[in-house]
KESELUM-423575 format. One record per residue (C-alpha): residue in three letters; x negated, y negated, z negated. Coordinates in pm, whole numbers, plus 32768, in hexadecimal, padded with zeros to 4 digits. Layout:
<torlos>
<torlo><r>ala</r><X>X</X><Y>Y</Y><Z>Z</Z></torlo>
...
</torlos>
This chain:
<torlos>
<torlo><r>unk</r><X>8ABE</X><Y>906E</Y><Z>85B4</Z></torlo>
<torlo><r>unk</r><X>8AA6</X><Y>8F05</Y><Z>8626</Z></torlo>
<torlo><r>unk</r><X>8BDC</X><Y>8E76</Y><Z>86CB</Z></torlo>
<torlo><r>unk</r><X>8BC3</X><Y>8E08</Y><Z>8835</Z></torlo>
<torlo><r>unk</r><X>8B79</X><Y>8C98</Y><Z>887B</Z></torlo>
<torlo><r>unk</r><X>8AF8</X><Y>8C65</Y><Z>8716</Z></torlo>
<torlo><r>unk</r><X>8986</X><Y>8C22</Y><Z>86DD</Z></torlo>
<torlo><r>unk</r><X>88E5</X><Y>8CD5</Y><Z>85BA</Z></torlo>
<torlo><r>unk</r><X>8858</X><Y>8B88</Y><Z>853E</Z></torlo>
<torlo><r>unk</r><X>89BE</X><Y>8B04</Y><Z>851D</Z></torlo>
<torlo><r>unk</r><X>8A15</X><Y>8C0B</Y><Z>841B</Z></torlo>
<torlo><r>unk</r><X>89A7</X><Y>8BBC</Y><Z>82B4</Z></torlo>
<torlo><r>unk</r><X>88C9</X><Y>8CC1</Y><Z>8210</Z></torlo>
<torlo><r>unk</r><X>89DC</X><Y>8D20</Y><Z>811D</Z></torlo>
<torlo><r>unk</r><X>8ACE</X><Y>8D57</Y><Z>823B</Z></torlo>
<torlo><r>unk</r><X>8BB3</X><Y>8C34</Y><Z>81DF</Z></torlo>
<torlo><r>unk</r><X>8BE3</X><Y>8AF6</Y><Z>82A9</Z></torlo>
<torlo><r>unk</r><X>8B7E</X><Y>89AD</Y><Z>8208</Z></torlo>
<torlo><r>unk</r><X>8C9C</X><Y>890E</Y><Z>8148</Z></torlo>
<torlo><r>unk</r><X>8D43</X><Y>87D2</Y><Z>81C2</Z></torlo>
<torlo><r>unk</r><X>8CC4</X><Y>8720</Y><Z>808A</Z></torlo>
<torlo><r>unk</r><X>8B5C</X><Y>8789</Y><Z>80D0</Z></torlo>
<torlo><r>unk</r><X>8B77</X><Y>870D</Y><Z>8235</Z></torlo>
<torlo><r>unk</r><X>8C0A</X><Y>85C4</Y><Z>81BC</Z></torlo>
<torlo><r>unk</r><X>8AEE</X><Y>8594</Y><Z>80C2</Z></torlo>
<torlo><r>unk</r><X>89EC</X><Y>85DB</Y><Z>81D0</Z></torlo>
<torlo><r>unk</r><X>8A90</X><Y>84E1</Y><Z>82BA</Z></torlo>
<torlo><r>unk</r><X>8A90</X><Y>83D8</Y><Z>81AA</Z></torlo>
<torlo><r>unk</r><X>8923</X><Y>841B</Y><Z>815A</Z></torlo>
<torlo><r>unk</r><X>88C1</X><Y>83FD</Y><Z>82C7</Z></torlo>
<torlo><r>unk</r><X>8987</X><Y>82BB</Y><Z>82E6</Z></torlo>
<torlo><r>unk</r><X>88CF</X><Y>822C</Y><Z>81BA</Z></torlo>
<torlo><r>unk</r><X>877E</X><Y>82A5</Y><Z>823F</Z></torlo>
<torlo><r>unk</r><X>87C0</X><Y>8202</Y><Z>8390</Z></torlo>
<torlo><r>unk</r><X>87FB</X><Y>80B4</Y><Z>82E0</Z></torlo>
<torlo><r>unk</r><X>86B9</X><Y>80D8</Y><Z>8218</Z></torlo>
<torlo><r>unk</r><X>85ED</X><Y>8126</Y><Z>8350</Z></torlo>
<torlo><r>unk</r><X>8660</X><Y>7FDD</Y><Z>83E6</Z></torlo>
<torlo><r>unk</r><X>862C</X><Y>7F15</Y><Z>82A7</Z></torlo>
<torlo><r>unk</r><X>8551</X><Y>7DDA</Y><Z>82B0</Z></torlo>
<torlo><r>unk</r><X>83FF</X><Y>7DE4</Y><Z>81FA</Z></torlo>
<torlo><r>unk</r><X>849B</X><Y>7D56</Y><Z>80BB</Z></torlo>
<torlo><r>unk</r><X>8596</X><Y>7E74</Y><Z>80B5</Z></torlo>
<torlo><r>unk</r><X>870E</X><Y>7E7F</Y><Z>8089</Z></torlo>
<torlo><r>unk</r><X>87DE</X><Y>7E57</Y><Z>7F4F</Z></torlo>
<torlo><r>unk</r><X>88E6</X><Y>7F52</Y><Z>7EE9</Z></torlo>
<torlo><r>unk</r><X>89F3</X><Y>7E58</Y><Z>7F48</Z></torlo>
<torlo><r>unk</r><X>8956</X><Y>7E3A</Y><Z>80A4</Z></torlo>
<torlo><r>unk</r><X>8952</X><Y>7FB4</Y><Z>80C9</Z></torlo>
<torlo><r>unk</r><X>8ABF</X><Y>7FC5</Y><Z>805F</Z></torlo>
<torlo><r>unk</r><X>8B1A</X><Y>7EC0</Y><Z>8162</Z></torlo>
<torlo><r>unk</r><X>8A5B</X><Y>7F6B</Y><Z>827B</Z></torlo>
<torlo><r>unk</r><X>8ACD</X><Y>80CE</Y><Z>8234</Z></torlo>
<torlo><r>unk</r><X>8C28</X><Y>8095</Y><Z>81AA</Z></torlo>
<torlo><r>unk</r><X>8BCF</X><Y>8168</Y><Z>807A</Z></torlo>
<torlo><r>unk</r><X>8C30</X><Y>8115</Y><Z>7F16</Z></torlo>
<torlo><r>unk</r><X>8B2C</X><Y>8091</Y><Z>7E22</Z></torlo>
<torlo><r>unk</r><X>8B37</X><Y>81D4</Y><Z>7D57</Z></torlo>
<torlo><r>unk</r><X>8B04</X><Y>82A7</Y><Z>7E91</Z></torlo>
<torlo><r>unk</r><X>89DA</X><Y>81D3</Y><Z>7EFE</Z></torlo>
<torlo><r>unk</r><X>893B</X><Y>81EA</Y><Z>7DA5</Z></torlo>
<torlo><r>unk</r><X>896C</X><Y>8364</Y><Z>7D9D</Z></torlo>
<torlo><r>unk</r><X>88E0</X><Y>839B</Y><Z>7EFA</Z></torlo>
<torlo><r>unk</r><X>87BF</X><Y>82AA</Y><Z>7EBE</Z></torlo>
<torlo><r>unk</r><X>8757</X><Y>836D</Y><Z>7D8A</Z></torlo>
<torlo><r>unk</r><X>8740</X><Y>84AB</Y><Z>7E5B</Z></torlo>
<torlo><r>unk</r><X>8688</X><Y>8400</Y><Z>7F7B</Z></torlo>
<torlo><r>unk</r><X>858E</X><Y>8356</Y><Z>7E91</Z></torlo>
<torlo><r>unk</r><X>854B</X><Y>849E</Y><Z>7DD9</Z></torlo>
<torlo><r>unk</r><X>8501</X><Y>8545</Y><Z>7F26</Z></torlo>
<torlo><r>unk</r><X>8423</X><Y>842E</Y><Z>7FA6</Z></torlo>
<torlo><r>unk</r><X>8516</X><Y>83C9</Y><Z>80B9</Z></torlo>
<torlo><r>unk</r><X>8562</X><Y>8277</Y><Z>8019</Z></torlo>
<torlo><r>unk</r><X>8496</X><Y>8196</Y><Z>7F36</Z></torlo>
<torlo><r>unk</r><X>84D3</X><Y>805D</Y><Z>7E66</Z></torlo>
<torlo><r>unk</r><X>8401</X><Y>7F30</Y><Z>7ECA</Z></torlo>
<torlo><r>unk</r><X>8481</X><Y>7E60</Y><Z>7DA8</Z></torlo>
<torlo><r>unk</r><X>857E</X><Y>7E8E</Y><Z>7C93</Z></torlo>
<torlo><r>unk</r><X>86A8</X><Y>7E66</Y><Z>7D7B</Z></torlo>
<torlo><r>unk</r><X>8624</X><Y>7EA0</Y><Z>7EDE</Z></torlo>
<torlo><r>unk</r><X>85EB</X><Y>7FE8</Y><Z>7F97</Z></torlo>
<torlo><r>unk</r><X>853C</X><Y>8058</Y><Z>80D6</Z></torlo>
<torlo><r>unk</r><X>84F3</X><Y>81A3</Y><Z>8183</Z></torlo>
<torlo><r>unk</r><X>8401</X><Y>8278</Y><Z>80B7</Z></torlo>
<torlo><r>unk</r><X>82AD</X><Y>830E</Y><Z>8101</Z></torlo>
<torlo><r>unk</r><X>8342</X><Y>8447</Y><Z>81A2</Z></torlo>
<torlo><r>unk</r><X>8395</X><Y>836D</Y><Z>82D0</Z></torlo>
<torlo><r>unk</r><X>823F</X><Y>82C9</Y><Z>82EA</Z></torlo>
<torlo><r>unk</r><X>81B2</X><Y>83B7</Y><Z>83F3</Z></torlo>
<torlo><r>unk</r><X>82DC</X><Y>836B</Y><Z>84D5</Z></torlo>
<torlo><r>unk</r><X>82B4</X><Y>81F0</Y><Z>84CB</Z></torlo>
<torlo><r>unk</r><X>81C9</X><Y>8149</Y><Z>85C4</Z></torlo>
<torlo><r>unk</r><X>807F</X><Y>80E4</Y><Z>8523</Z></torlo>
<torlo><r>unk</r><X>8099</X><Y>7F7D</Y><Z>859C</Z></torlo>
<torlo><r>unk</r><X>81F4</X><Y>7F58</Y><Z>8504</Z></torlo>
<torlo><r>unk</r><X>817C</X><Y>7FDF</Y><Z>83B6</Z></torlo>
<torlo><r>unk</r><X>8060</X><Y>7EE2</Y><Z>83B3</Z></torlo>
<torlo><r>unk</r><X>8144</X><Y>7DC1</Y><Z>840A</Z></torlo>
<torlo><r>unk</r><X>823D</X><Y>7E2B</Y><Z>8300</Z></torlo>
<torlo><r>unk</r><X>812B</X><Y>7E46</Y><Z>81F8</Z></torlo>
<torlo><r>unk</r><X>809B</X><Y>7CF5</Y><Z>825E</Z></torlo>
<torlo><r>unk</r><X>81F3</X><Y>7C57</Y><Z>8236</Z></torlo>
<torlo><r>unk</r><X>8227</X><Y>7CFF</Y><Z>80E5</Z></torlo>
<torlo><r>unk</r><X>80D5</X><Y>7C8C</Y><Z>8063</Z></torlo>
<torlo><r>unk</r><X>80F6</X><Y>7B29</Y><Z>80E5</Z></torlo>
<torlo><r>unk</r><X>81A9</X><Y>7A9F</Y><Z>7FAE</Z></torlo>
<torlo><r>unk</r><X>80BB</X><Y>7B61</Y><Z>7ECC</Z></torlo>
<torlo><r>unk</r><X>7F8A</X><Y>7AC8</Y><Z>7F71</Z></torlo>
<torlo><r>unk</r><X>8024</X><Y>796C</Y><Z>7F75</Z></torlo>
<torlo><r>unk</r><X>805D</X><Y>7987</Y><Z>7DFD</Z></torlo>
<torlo><r>unk</r><X>7EFC</X><Y>7A05</Y><Z>7DBB</Z></torlo>
<torlo><r>unk</r><X>7E50</X><Y>78FA</Y><Z>7E8D</Z></torlo>
<torlo><r>unk</r><X>7F28</X><Y>77EC</Y><Z>7DF2</Z></torlo>
<torlo><r>unk</r><X>7EC7</X><Y>785E</Y><Z>7C94</Z></torlo>
<torlo><r>unk</r><X>7D52</X><Y>788A</Y><Z>7CC9</Z></torlo>
<torlo><r>unk</r><X>7D1C</X><Y>7794</Y><Z>7DE6</Z></torlo>
<torlo><r>unk</r><X>7C50</X><Y>788A</Y><Z>7EB5</Z></torlo>
<torlo><r>unk</r><X>7C91</X><Y>794F</Y><Z>7FF2</Z></torlo>
<torlo><r>unk</r><X>7D32</X><Y>7AA6</Y><Z>7FDB</Z></torlo>
<torlo><r>unk</r><X>7D21</X><Y>7BC7</Y><Z>80D1</Z></torlo>
<torlo><r>unk</r><X>7DE5</X><Y>7D06</Y><Z>8111</Z></torlo>
<torlo><r>unk</r><X>7D53</X><Y>7E35</Y><Z>81C0</Z></torlo>
<torlo><r>unk</r><X>7DC7</X><Y>7F8F</Y><Z>8225</Z></torlo>
<torlo><r>unk</r><X>7D01</X><Y>80C5</Y><Z>8275</Z></torlo>
<torlo><r>unk</r><X>7CBE</X><Y>8126</Y><Z>83DD</Z></torlo>
<torlo><r>unk</r><X>7BF8</X><Y>8268</Y><Z>83CD</Z></torlo>
<torlo><r>unk</r><X>7AA9</X><Y>820F</Y><Z>832F</Z></torlo>
<torlo><r>unk</r><X>7AE3</X><Y>809A</Y><Z>8364</Z></torlo>
<torlo><r>unk</r><X>7BA7</X><Y>7F86</Y><Z>82BB</Z></torlo>
<torlo><r>unk</r><X>7C86</X><Y>7EA6</Y><Z>838D</Z></torlo>
<torlo><r>unk</r><X>7CEB</X><Y>7D4C</Y><Z>8314</Z></torlo>
<torlo><r>unk</r><X>7E63</X><Y>7D20</Y><Z>8347</Z></torlo>
<torlo><r>unk</r><X>7E9D</X><Y>7BDA</Y><Z>828A</Z></torlo>
<torlo><r>unk</r><X>7DDF</X><Y>7AAC</Y><Z>8202</Z></torlo>
<torlo><r>unk</r><X>7E56</X><Y>7993</Y><Z>8121</Z></torlo>
<torlo><r>unk</r><X>7D95</X><Y>784E</Y><Z>80F8</Z></torlo>
<torlo><r>unk</r><X>7D82</X><Y>77B9</Y><Z>7F9C</Z></torlo>
<torlo><r>unk</r><X>7D80</X><Y>7652</Y><Z>7F1D</Z></torlo>
<torlo><r>unk</r><X>7C16</X><Y>7632</Y><Z>7EA6</Z></torlo>
<torlo><r>unk</r><X>7B4C</X><Y>7546</Y><Z>7F8A</Z></torlo>
<torlo><r>unk</r><X>7A4E</X><Y>7655</Y><Z>7FE3</Z></torlo>
<torlo><r>unk</r><X>7AE8</X><Y>7795</Y><Z>806E</Z></torlo>
<torlo><r>unk</r><X>7A25</X><Y>78D8</Y><Z>80A7</Z></torlo>
<torlo><r>unk</r><X>7AD9</X><Y>7953</Y><Z>81DF</Z></torlo>
<torlo><r>unk</r><X>79FE</X><Y>7A86</Y><Z>81F9</Z></torlo>
<torlo><r>unk</r><X>7AD4</X><Y>7B41</Y><Z>82F7</Z></torlo>
<torlo><r>unk</r><X>7BFD</X><Y>7AF4</Y><Z>83D2</Z></torlo>
<torlo><r>unk</r><X>7D34</X><Y>7BBC</Y><Z>842C</Z></torlo>
<torlo><r>unk</r><X>7CCB</X><Y>7CD4</Y><Z>8514</Z></torlo>
<torlo><r>unk</r><X>7B6A</X><Y>7CFA</Y><Z>8489</Z></torlo>
<torlo><r>unk</r><X>7AF2</X><Y>7E62</Y><Z>8464</Z></torlo>
<torlo><r>unk</r><X>79CB</X><Y>7ECE</Y><Z>8392</Z></torlo>
<torlo><r>unk</r><X>7954</X><Y>8005</Y><Z>82D8</Z></torlo>
<torlo><r>unk</r><X>7A47</X><Y>805A</Y><Z>81C2</Z></torlo>
<torlo><r>unk</r><X>79AB</X><Y>7FE8</Y><Z>807A</Z></torlo>
<torlo><r>unk</r><X>78C6</X><Y>7ECA</Y><Z>80E3</Z></torlo>
<torlo><r>unk</r><X>79D5</X><Y>7DD0</Y><Z>8082</Z></torlo>
<torlo><r>unk</r><X>7A8A</X><Y>7DC2</Y><Z>7F34</Z></torlo>
<torlo><r>unk</r><X>7BE4</X><Y>7E1A</Y><Z>7FBA</Z></torlo>
<torlo><r>unk</r><X>7B55</X><Y>7F3D</Y><Z>807F</Z></torlo>
<torlo><r>unk</r><X>7A87</X><Y>7FB0</Y><Z>7F55</Z></torlo>
<torlo><r>unk</r><X>7BBD</X><Y>7FB3</Y><Z>7E76</Z></torlo>
<torlo><r>unk</r><X>7C71</X><Y>807D</Y><Z>7F80</Z></torlo>
<torlo><r>unk</r><X>7B4A</X><Y>816B</Y><Z>7FAE</Z></torlo>
<torlo><r>unk</r><X>7B2E</X><Y>81AB</Y><Z>7E37</Z></torlo>
<torlo><r>unk</r><X>7C9E</X><Y>8213</Y><Z>7E32</Z></torlo>
<torlo><r>unk</r><X>7C6E</X><Y>832D</Y><Z>7F2D</Z></torlo>
<torlo><r>unk</r><X>7C1E</X><Y>8494</Y><Z>7ED2</Z></torlo>
<torlo><r>unk</r><X>7AB0</X><Y>84E9</Y><Z>7E9D</Z></torlo>
<torlo><r>unk</r><X>7AAD</X><Y>85B1</Y><Z>7FDF</Z></torlo>
<torlo><r>unk</r><X>7B33</X><Y>848A</Y><Z>80A4</Z></torlo>
<torlo><r>unk</r><X>7A3A</X><Y>839F</Y><Z>8000</Z></torlo>
<torlo><r>unk</r><X>7918</X><Y>8482</Y><Z>8061</Z></torlo>
<torlo><r>unk</r><X>7995</X><Y>849C</Y><Z>81C8</Z></torlo>
<torlo><r>unk</r><X>79BD</X><Y>8322</Y><Z>81EC</Z></torlo>
<torlo><r>unk</r><X>7865</X><Y>82D3</Y><Z>815C</Z></torlo>
<torlo><r>unk</r><X>77B8</X><Y>83D5</Y><Z>8236</Z></torlo>
<torlo><r>unk</r><X>7870</X><Y>835A</Y><Z>836B</Z></torlo>
<torlo><r>unk</r><X>77F4</X><Y>81F7</Y><Z>8328</Z></torlo>
<torlo><r>unk</r><X>7694</X><Y>824D</Y><Z>82B3</Z></torlo>
<torlo><r>unk</r><X>75F1</X><Y>81CA</Y><Z>83EF</Z></torlo>
<torlo><r>unk</r><X>76B5</X><Y>8082</Y><Z>83EA</Z></torlo>
<torlo><r>unk</r><X>7695</X><Y>801F</Y><Z>827C</Z></torlo>
<torlo><r>unk</r><X>7539</X><Y>7F89</Y><Z>82A9</Z></torlo>
<torlo><r>unk</r><X>75D4</X><Y>7E74</Y><Z>837B</Z></torlo>
<torlo><r>unk</r><X>767F</X><Y>7DED</Y><Z>8240</Z></torlo>
<torlo><r>unk</r><X>756C</X><Y>7D5D</Y><Z>8169</Z></torlo>
<torlo><r>unk</r><X>74C0</X><Y>7E5D</Y><Z>808D</Z></torlo>
<torlo><r>unk</r><X>75E1</X><Y>7F54</Y><Z>8098</Z></torlo>
<torlo><r>unk</r><X>7589</X><Y>80C6</Y><Z>80AA</Z></torlo>
<torlo><r>unk</r><X>7654</X><Y>8203</Y><Z>8088</Z></torlo>
<torlo><r>unk</r><X>75C6</X><Y>823C</Y><Z>7F2D</Z></torlo>
<torlo><r>unk</r><X>760F</X><Y>80D5</Y><Z>7EC2</Z></torlo>
<torlo><r>unk</r><X>7775</X><Y>80F6</Y><Z>7F42</Z></torlo>
<torlo><r>unk</r><X>77A4</X><Y>8234</Y><Z>7E76</Z></torlo>
<torlo><r>unk</r><X>7735</X><Y>8177</Y><Z>7D3E</Z></torlo>
<torlo><r>unk</r><X>7828</X><Y>805D</Y><Z>7D8F</Z></torlo>
<torlo><r>unk</r><X>7943</X><Y>8159</Y><Z>7DB3</Z></torlo>
<torlo><r>unk</r><X>78F0</X><Y>81F0</Y><Z>7C60</Z></torlo>
<torlo><r>unk</r><X>78E2</X><Y>8098</Y><Z>7BBE</Z></torlo>
<torlo><r>unk</r><X>7A2F</X><Y>8038</Y><Z>7C5B</Z></torlo>
<torlo><r>unk</r><X>7AD7</X><Y>8171</Y><Z>7BD7</Z></torlo>
<torlo><r>unk</r><X>7A4E</X><Y>8130</Y><Z>7A7C</Z></torlo>
<torlo><r>unk</r><X>7A9E</X><Y>7FBD</Y><Z>7A74</Z></torlo>
<torlo><r>unk</r><X>7BF3</X><Y>7FCA</Y><Z>7B19</Z></torlo>
<torlo><r>unk</r><X>7BA3</X><Y>7EC2</Y><Z>7C22</Z></torlo>
<torlo><r>unk</r><X>7A92</X><Y>7E90</Y><Z>7D24</Z></torlo>
<torlo><r>unk</r><X>7989</X><Y>7D84</Y><Z>7D43</Z></torlo>
<torlo><r>unk</r><X>789F</X><Y>7D5B</Y><Z>7E6C</Z></torlo>
<torlo><r>unk</r><X>779D</X><Y>7C4C</Y><Z>7EA9</Z></torlo>
<torlo><r>unk</r><X>76AA</X><Y>7BED</Y><Z>7FBC</Z></torlo>
<torlo><r>unk</r><X>76F8</X><Y>7D16</Y><Z>809C</Z></torlo>
<torlo><r>unk</r><X>77FF</X><Y>7CAA</Y><Z>8199</Z></torlo>
<torlo><r>unk</r><X>77A7</X><Y>7B36</Y><Z>8179</Z></torlo>
<torlo><r>unk</r><X>7675</X><Y>7AA4</Y><Z>80CA</Z></torlo>
<torlo><r>unk</r><X>76B9</X><Y>79CA</Y><Z>7F98</Z></torlo>
<torlo><r>unk</r><X>7820</X><Y>7A42</Y><Z>7F70</Z></torlo>
<torlo><r>unk</r><X>78BD</X><Y>7B19</Y><Z>7E61</Z></torlo>
<torlo><r>unk</r><X>7A10</X><Y>7BC3</Y><Z>7E73</Z></torlo>
<torlo><r>unk</r><X>7AEC</X><Y>7C8F</Y><Z>7D8C</Z></torlo>
<torlo><r>unk</r><X>7BF8</X><Y>7D81</Y><Z>7DFD</Z></torlo>
<torlo><r>unk</r><X>7D04</X><Y>7E79</Y><Z>7D98</Z></torlo>
<torlo><r>unk</r><X>7DB4</X><Y>7F92</Y><Z>7E52</Z></torlo>
<torlo><r>unk</r><X>7F1D</X><Y>7F64</Y><Z>7EBA</Z></torlo>
<torlo><r>unk</r><X>8019</X><Y>807C</Y><Z>7E7D</Z></torlo>
<torlo><r>unk</r><X>818D</X><Y>8075</Y><Z>7EBD</Z></torlo>
<torlo><r>unk</r><X>828E</X><Y>80C9</Y><Z>7DB3</Z></torlo>
<torlo><r>unk</r><X>8287</X><Y>8237</Y><Z>7E1D</Z></torlo>
<torlo><r>unk</r><X>8111</X><Y>824E</Y><Z>7DD4</Z></torlo>
<torlo><r>unk</r><X>809C</X><Y>824F</Y><Z>7F3E</Z></torlo>
<torlo><r>unk</r><X>7F50</X><Y>819E</Y><Z>7F83</Z></torlo>
<torlo><r>unk</r><X>7F91</X><Y>8088</Y><Z>8080</Z></torlo>
<torlo><r>unk</r><X>7E53</X><Y>7FBB</Y><Z>808C</Z></torlo>
<torlo><r>unk</r><X>7D7B</X><Y>7ECC</Y><Z>7FC7</Z></torlo>
<torlo><r>unk</r><X>7D91</X><Y>7D5F</Y><Z>7F62</Z></torlo>
<torlo><r>unk</r><X>7C71</X><Y>7C77</Y><Z>7F04</Z></torlo>
<torlo><r>unk</r><X>7C0F</X><Y>7B13</Y><Z>7EAF</Z></torlo>
<torlo><r>unk</r><X>7AC2</X><Y>7A82</Y><Z>7F25</Z></torlo>
<torlo><r>unk</r><X>7A01</X><Y>794A</Y><Z>7EC6</Z></torlo>
<torlo><r>unk</r><X>789E</X><Y>78CF</Y><Z>7E94</Z></torlo>
<torlo><r>unk</r><X>77C4</X><Y>798C</Y><Z>7D9D</Z></torlo>
<torlo><r>unk</r><X>779F</X><Y>7852</Y><Z>7CC7</Z></torlo>
<torlo><r>unk</r><X>7918</X><Y>783F</Y><Z>7CA0</Z></torlo>
<torlo><r>unk</r><X>793A</X><Y>79AB</Y><Z>7C3A</Z></torlo>
<torlo><r>unk</r><X>7896</X><Y>79F5</Y><Z>7AE7</Z></torlo>
<torlo><r>unk</r><X>78FB</X><Y>7B3E</Y><Z>7A46</Z></torlo>
<torlo><r>unk</r><X>7A07</X><Y>7AA3</Y><Z>7968</Z></torlo>
<torlo><r>unk</r><X>7AB4</X><Y>7A09</Y><Z>7A93</Z></torlo>
<torlo><r>unk</r><X>7A96</X><Y>7B4A</Y><Z>7B5A</Z></torlo>
<torlo><r>unk</r><X>7B67</X><Y>7BF9</Y><Z>7A54</Z></torlo>
<torlo><r>unk</r><X>7C5E</X><Y>7AD7</Y><Z>7A48</Z></torlo>
<torlo><r>unk</r><X>7C95</X><Y>7AE0</Y><Z>7BC0</Z></torlo>
<torlo><r>unk</r><X>7CB0</X><Y>7C5D</Y><Z>7BC0</Z></torlo>
<torlo><r>unk</r><X>7DC4</X><Y>7C3B</Y><Z>7ABC</Z></torlo>
<torlo><r>unk</r><X>7E73</X><Y>7B35</Y><Z>7B91</Z></torlo>
<torlo><r>unk</r><X>7E6A</X><Y>7C1F</Y><Z>7CBC</Z></torlo>
<torlo><r>unk</r><X>7EF4</X><Y>7D41</Y><Z>7BEE</Z></torlo>
<torlo><r>unk</r><X>8009</X><Y>7C71</Y><Z>7B52</Z></torlo>
<torlo><r>unk</r><X>8073</X><Y>7BDC</Y><Z>7C9F</Z></torlo>
<torlo><r>unk</r><X>8085</X><Y>7D36</Y><Z>7D3E</Z></torlo>
<torlo><r>unk</r><X>815C</X><Y>7DBB</Y><Z>7C24</Z></torlo>
<torlo><r>unk</r><X>8245</X><Y>7C8F</Y><Z>7C2C</Z></torlo>
<torlo><r>unk</r><X>828A</X><Y>7CD9</Y><Z>7D99</Z></torlo>
<torlo><r>unk</r><X>82CE</X><Y>7E4B</Y><Z>7D6A</Z></torlo>
<torlo><r>unk</r><X>8175</X><Y>7ED9</Y><Z>7DB6</Z></torlo>
<torlo><r>unk</r><X>8089</X><Y>7F9A</Y><Z>7CD3</Z></torlo>
<torlo><r>unk</r><X>7F10</X><Y>7FB6</Y><Z>7CA7</Z></torlo>
<torlo><r>unk</r><X>7F0B</X><Y>812E</Y><Z>7C6D</Z></torlo>
<torlo><r>unk</r><X>7FD0</X><Y>825F</Y><Z>7CD4</Z></torlo>
<torlo><r>unk</r><X>8115</X><Y>82B2</Y><Z>7C25</Z></torlo>
<torlo><r>unk</r><X>8076</X><Y>83E0</Y><Z>7B78</Z></torlo>
<torlo><r>unk</r><X>7F77</X><Y>8304</Y><Z>7AC9</Z></torlo>
<torlo><r>unk</r><X>7FA7</X><Y>81CC</Y><Z>79F5</Z></torlo>
<torlo><r>unk</r><X>7F14</X><Y>808C</Y><Z>7A82</Z></torlo>
<torlo><r>unk</r><X>7DA9</X><Y>8087</Y><Z>7A1A</Z></torlo>
<torlo><r>unk</r><X>7D48</X><Y>7F7D</Y><Z>791C</Z></torlo>
<torlo><r>unk</r><X>7C6C</X><Y>7E6A</Y><Z>79A1</Z></torlo>
<torlo><r>unk</r><X>7B0E</X><Y>7E6A</Y><Z>7911</Z></torlo>
<torlo><r>unk</r><X>79CC</X><Y>7DA7</Y><Z>7928</Z></torlo>
<torlo><r>unk</r><X>786C</X><Y>7E25</Y><Z>7901</Z></torlo>
</torlos>
């Protein structure tokens, strides 16, 4: 019989109250999680988490291991941590985009400095791609094919194509069918041609698109995953077709991949090794 003034939900299934140690561990974990939810885009170091929570280094490491395993925390570099993908649905969309833009800013600056051409970052918005960041390169002629805020059918640009090819087959089919009536506005693009581009991207390991979004321009792209294997968006480099022979396409694709990895991102999910870059 349940005692008066005691809710059934307050009584553990085994009939025993939670131990003081269990309650203390939960409180510490929540304290650590609160700090991670307020972390800047570049994340917080263990020493920062110790300072903010008052926990010892060993306690922070132990709790972080549990939170990372459960998807509630994630490393963004070797020594920095942020809230994990389990919290993504609770964060405002605009904040997530701004955070990702800030995180990718040094990646794109490095890429455009190395290759001299403009780089672009996009995220998925339903069946569309949305440009959230653009970095101008140093080469005298820049192919600024889209600007921040531009939306277009997912897959007509290299960054969007790399993102599209990383979705499940069901999602790919839904996106292509949703955009079927709009694809003709982008050069000679058709639903069937986009399917072939997706297949080629999956086989090659990086995307290449030319003369669809902007005439006379070629672009290469790769998907962007976080350290936990969650697909975040796509990143591309665009330039004139004359400046982008096949050998250089592969070179720039490698520069994109290497820059992403140096900054704690990945180009494939955690369950799969990063695909080798190929040329046809």
